C-alpha positions, 0 to 999 in steps of 0.5 A: 139593752133596755135602761131600767130607769126613765126618769127622763132623757137629758141628752141624744147624740146628734151629728150634723148633715154635712153637704153631699153631692148627689149626681146625676140627679141635681135635686136630689137631696137627703131626705134623713133628718138628724136628730133635734138638739135637746135643751134642757128643761126646767119643768115640764116634758118637751115632744115636739113634732117629729121626735121620736120620744119626750124629753123630761125637766133636769132631775131635782138636786134630790132623788127619791129612790126604792129598789123595785125588789122590795115591792110585789108585782102589783106595788110595782106596777104602782110605784111606777105609775107613781114614777111617771106621775111625779116625773112628768113635772120634774124628775124626783123619784128614780126606781132602782132595780138590784137585779140587772146586769149592769148593776143596781147603780151603774146609770146613776154613777155614769158621770154623763148622766150625774145624776143628784144625791138620793134619799133611799127608801125601803120596804118598811118605809115604802108607803112614806114615798107614797104619802109624800106625793100624794097630793099630786095626784087625783086619786086610784083605780082599782083593779084585780090581777085574778080575774086577768092579768091585764088589767094591770095593764088596763088600770095603768093605762087609765090612771095614766089619763086620770093623774091617778094611781093604779091600786089592788084592793090590798094596795089600796088598804095599805095606803089607808092605814097609813093616812093616804086618802086619796078616791076610787075615781073608777073601779074596774073590779066591777067590769065583767071582762075576762080574757085578754081581748075582753080587757083590750076592747074595753080599753079600745072603746072607752080610753083609746080615743084620749091616749097618746098616739104616739107611744104605745106600751108593750108590757106583758102583765103576768108571771115574769113579765114587765111590772115597771121598766117602762109603765112611767113613760105611758103614765107620764104621757098618758100612753096605752099599756097593752099585752097582745100577741100572736101567742094568745090563742084566743085572739089567733082562733078569733081572728081566723074564725071571722077571716078564714084562710085570710089571717097571718100573724106577721112582725110590723114592719112586714104587715105595712110590706105587705099592706103597700104592696096588696094596695099597689103602693111602694114598698120596701123591696128588701123585705120581699122573700123573693129577694137574693142579696150577694156581694163581692164576697160571698163570706162577708155575710151580705143578707145581713145589709137585708134584714131589716135591722140596722143591729147587724152589718155587712163589712167587706174590705178590698175595691172588688169586694166592696158592693152589694147587688139585690135581684128581687125577682121580678121587675118594679118601679124603684122610687127610693132608697135608703142608705144606712152607714155605719153610725146607725149601727152604733159605731163612729161616723167617721166609719160612715160611707163617704161615697156610693153609686147605685146602679138598677138594671132589667133583665138583659139590660147594661147596669145604668147608675141612677145615684152618685153621692159623694162627700157623705157624712150622715148615719142615713142617706134616704134618697126619693128617685126618679122612678126607674124600672129595674129588677136588680140594683147594685150598690158600689162603694167608692170611699168606704170611710175612715179605714176603707172598709166598707160597712152598710148597716142595713139597705131599702130599696122602695118600689111597686109594679110598673102600672101596665101601659095601655 
């Protein structure tokens, strides 16, 4: 479930990486790094290298709040950008969503967050909120969604880079009526781009070089789309906002015409897998269509351990059933193994696999143990292996954790085709 507010990230879970024994390869170490501790900021954004998302400062003593249901679609575009621009210094604006499943005020009332008091603006005085913070803005970027709804994303991207607000002509007129005097920095209504591809080509050619590359916000700008959920983060960080996927028929036709018989739309992780495989680089063998997975209990859904996400979970009870076997359909040179345990699925780390063995086998050869892990407490085990040729990999759980129920959220095995010997 996607959170409906993005004032900042005030906490994150951090599980310390306890000492674990790895054998028989004595120099093997777990490459997984636990999340860094979060230092509370008084102002600005912290985004150190290796951290997935930025951390915002502590919220102000009082937050200015407004329900998005009191805003039109394009006002949501404007106010979410305002939220990001203002909150990048100190979080002071809070967009409320009264239609969330968990309830409008659930996040604010969660004890661990302890959000401060709120001053609630209504649809009648919403432009007073814009007026209050207009002095922190450099101007506006005007767009016309009737030319293409994707101009909402282009305007949001450009405004984030220029510390400005994306506005339609109608919103800008209302601002001026309320005495909000902001200069027009860029007028996108003069562009000739009409199709989604043309709009994003303009973004790429003129603004992509200035965008924050660690974050890319995907937001549908049309009916039943996203007009406020994540756009504040893009505005705060200077990230691009886009919406291009394989449902845009024009994009499919253009690529199919330029590369006949050579294009296929796939998931991003599948793309990198296909790229690495085509270029002779190690790739995740588990994601190959030829890979078969079985376990000691056929009813335990072993495929869940290889579906590419820790959101699902393979479980097995009983010593005889606590193993997974992966058949890649051919021999590969295997050099890395990643296991995501119960903690990465969201469970208590007490249920992480404490001890397990990784075994490999080529056709008609006996099983060979290449890795033994004992005393694990981490959510993820990521081990670089001495390269070994194998077609099958078996994971045997020796100590399943707190309740003896084996749990594996996901398995990744990396390898490449062996180089033929001369």
